[in-house]
C-alpha positions as CSV (number, residue, x, y, z in Angstrom):
1,M,2.0,20.6,26.0
2,G,1.2,21.3,22.3
3,E,-0.1,19.1,19.2
4,Y,3.2,18.5,17.9
5,E,4.8,17.5,21.1
6,N,1.7,15.1,21.8
7,T,2.1,13.6,18.0
8,L,6.1,13.2,18.8
9,K,5.1,11.2,22.3
10,D,2.6,9.3,20.4
11,I,4.9,8.2,17.4
12,E,7.6,7.3,19.8
13,K,5.3,5.0,22.2
14,T,4.2,3.3,18.6
15,F,7.4,3.0,17.0
16,G,9.6,3.1,20.2
17,F,11.7,5.9,18.6
18,V,10.9,9.2,16.1
19,P,12.1,8.7,13.0
20,G,14.2,11.5,11.6
21,F,12.1,11.7,8.2
22,M,9.0,12.4,10.5
23,K,10.9,15.2,12.2
24,A,12.1,16.5,8.9
25,I,8.5,17.5,7.6
26,P,6.9,20.5,8.6
27,K,5.5,20.4,12.1
28,D,1.8,20.9,11.3
29,V,1.7,18.5,8.8
30,L,3.0,16.0,10.7
31,A,0.4,16.6,13.7
32,K,-1.9,16.5,10.7
33,Q,-0.8,13.3,9.0
34,W,0.2,11.3,11.7
35,P,-3.4,10.5,13.1
36,L,-4.7,9.3,9.7
37,M,-1.4,7.3,8.7
38,K,-1.7,5.7,12.3
39,K,-5.3,5.0,11.8
40,Y,-5.2,3.4,8.1
41,Q,-1.8,2.2,7.8
42,L,-1.0,1.0,11.2
43,G,-4.5,0.6,13.0
44,E,-7.1,-2.5,13.0
45,S,-8.5,-2.8,9.6
46,I,-10.8,-5.0,7.6
47,I,-7.6,-5.6,5.6
48,P,-4.9,-7.6,7.9
49,Q,-1.7,-5.6,8.6
50,K,0.3,-7.9,6.5
51,Y,-1.7,-7.6,3.3
52,R,-1.9,-3.5,3.7
53,E,2.1,-3.8,3.8
54,L,2.2,-6.0,0.9
55,I,-0.2,-3.5,-1.2
56,G,2.1,-0.6,0.0
57,L,5.1,-2.5,-1.3
58,A,3.5,-3.2,-4.8
59,V,2.8,0.5,-5.0
60,A,6.1,1.5,-3.7
61,A,7.7,-0.7,-6.3
62,T,5.3,0.6,-8.9
63,L,6.3,4.3,-8.5
64,K,10.2,3.1,-8.0
65,C,10.4,4.4,-4.9
66,P,13.3,3.1,-2.8
67,Y,12.2,4.8,0.2
68,C,8.6,3.2,0.3
69,T,9.8,0.2,-1.0
70,L,12.0,-0.5,2.0
71,M,9.8,0.6,4.6
72,H,6.8,-1.6,3.0
73,T,9.3,-4.6,2.8
74,A,10.6,-4.2,6.7
75,M,7.0,-3.6,7.6
76,A,5.6,-6.5,5.6
77,T,8.5,-8.8,6.9
78,G,7.9,-7.7,10.5
79,Y,4.0,-8.9,10.0
80,G,5.2,-12.0,9.1
81,A,5.5,-11.6,5.2
82,T,7.6,-14.6,3.7
83,G,10.3,-13.7,0.8
84,E,8.0,-16.0,-1.7
85,E,5.0,-13.5,-0.6
86,I,7.2,-11.0,-1.3
87,S,8.6,-12.2,-5.0
88,E,4.6,-12.8,-5.8
89,V,3.8,-9.1,-4.7
90,A,6.8,-8.3,-7.0
91,Y,5.4,-10.1,-9.9
92,L,1.9,-9.0,-9.6
93,A,3.2,-5.1,-9.6
94,A,5.1,-5.8,-12.8
95,Q,2.5,-7.6,-14.1
96,T,0.0,-5.0,-13.3
97,A,2.2,-2.1,-14.9
98,N,3.0,-4.3,-17.6
99,W,-0.9,-4.8,-18.9
100,S,-1.2,-1.0,-18.2
101,T,1.2,-0.2,-20.5
102,M,0.0,-2.1,-23.4
103,L,-3.5,-1.0,-23.2
104,H,-2.1,2.8,-22.9
105,A,0.1,2.0,-25.9
106,L,-2.8,0.2,-28.1
107,Q,-5.1,2.8,-26.9
108,Y,-7.6,-0.1,-26.6
109,N,-11.2,1.2,-26.6
110,Y,-12.2,1.9,-23.0
111,D,-15.9,1.3,-23.2
112,T,-15.1,-2.1,-24.5
113,F,-12.4,-2.7,-21.9
114,V,-15.1,-1.9,-19.1
115,K,-17.7,-4.3,-20.7
116,E,-14.8,-6.9,-20.8
117,V,-13.8,-6.3,-17.4
118,H,-17.2,-7.0,-15.9
119,Q,-17.7,-10.1,-17.6
120,V,-14.3,-11.3,-16.2
121,G,-15.6,-10.2,-12.9
122,E,-19.1,-12.2,-13.3
123,N,-17.2,-15.1,-14.3
124,A,-14.7,-14.9,-11.2
125,K,-17.7,-14.6,-8.7
126,K,-19.2,-17.8,-10.5
127,K,-16.0,-19.8,-10.1
128,A,-15.7,-18.4,-6.5
129,G,-19.2,-20.0,-5.9
130,K,-20.6,-16.4,-5.2
131,K,-23.8,-14.9,-6.8
């Protein structure tokens, strides 16, 4: 059995079926991409699965990708995310995009911004009780 067929079997074992969108991409791409997706998106990580999906949702929403937004919402709720958490992620994604837009439009000095961000980070460490 070839690499592609083994990949399909592993996907079916993981999801219970092989989604059509995975069969739609080139066979060699799927065979190479699946192990990476399985490891970093579905596997064990220092970031809990629910949070990885919430991060994916924030990115998908910012990109305005309906496919990824739907997938990451389904996965996040499957891993226990609540409606309140999804609402908060939506706000955080919008807030990040909002500030990015303002900073770019203002053409705020990047070197100044770097210094200020380091100060903010140091203050956050103090508040968190870390050195």
